[in-house]
N, C-alpha and C positions, 0 to 999 in steps of 0.2 A: 504494500500500500504506500510506503514512503516513497518508492520510486515513481509511482503514479502521481503523487502529490508534487514531487520535485519536478517532473515533466510539465505539469500544469503551471507550477510556479515559474519555470523557465519561460513559458509562453506569456505569462502575465507581465504587463508593463512595469518596469522597475520604478519605484518611488522611494525616495530617501526617507519619507515619513512611513514608518512601519505600520501604523494604524491604517493608512490609506491603502498600502499594499495588501494587508490582510483582508481588508474589505473587498478589494478587487479580486483577490484570490478566492475568497468565499464565493463570490458570484460565478467565477469560472468553474469552481468545483460543483456548484449547483447545476450549472449548464452541462457538466459532464455526467450528471445523473447521480451524484453523491449527495449525502445529507450531512453536511458539516455544521458545526456550531462555533461561533466566535466566543472566545473566553478572554475577558479583560482587554479587549481591543488589540491584543498582541499575539494571541495563540489561536489555533484552530483545533477543535476536538472532532475526531471522526472515529466512529465505532469504539468509543471508550478510551481512545488514545489521544493524548495531548501532543501537538506538534508546535515547535517554536521555530523561528526563522532567524538565521544569523546573516547579518548584512556584510557583504564584501564590496566595499566602495571601489576598490581597484577595478573589478570586473563588472560592477553595477549589477550584481545578482544577489539573491538570497539563497542560502542553503537550508534545507529542511532538516530538522533534528527532532528526535523524540525527547520530551521533557523527562 
């Protein structure tokens, strides 16, 4: 599942504001047929697992990790 989320995160437009990125990623996950939940504006919960996002400013991407 983390690979699928990472692939969708890579397709989501990078935003240096993590809250805006998570919101955009949420809608992309919904469009992909998943049922995510946003937690504290910075995390996404999916199937009982919390995912957080590590910003890489050099490559303008986020890396998905399990909390």
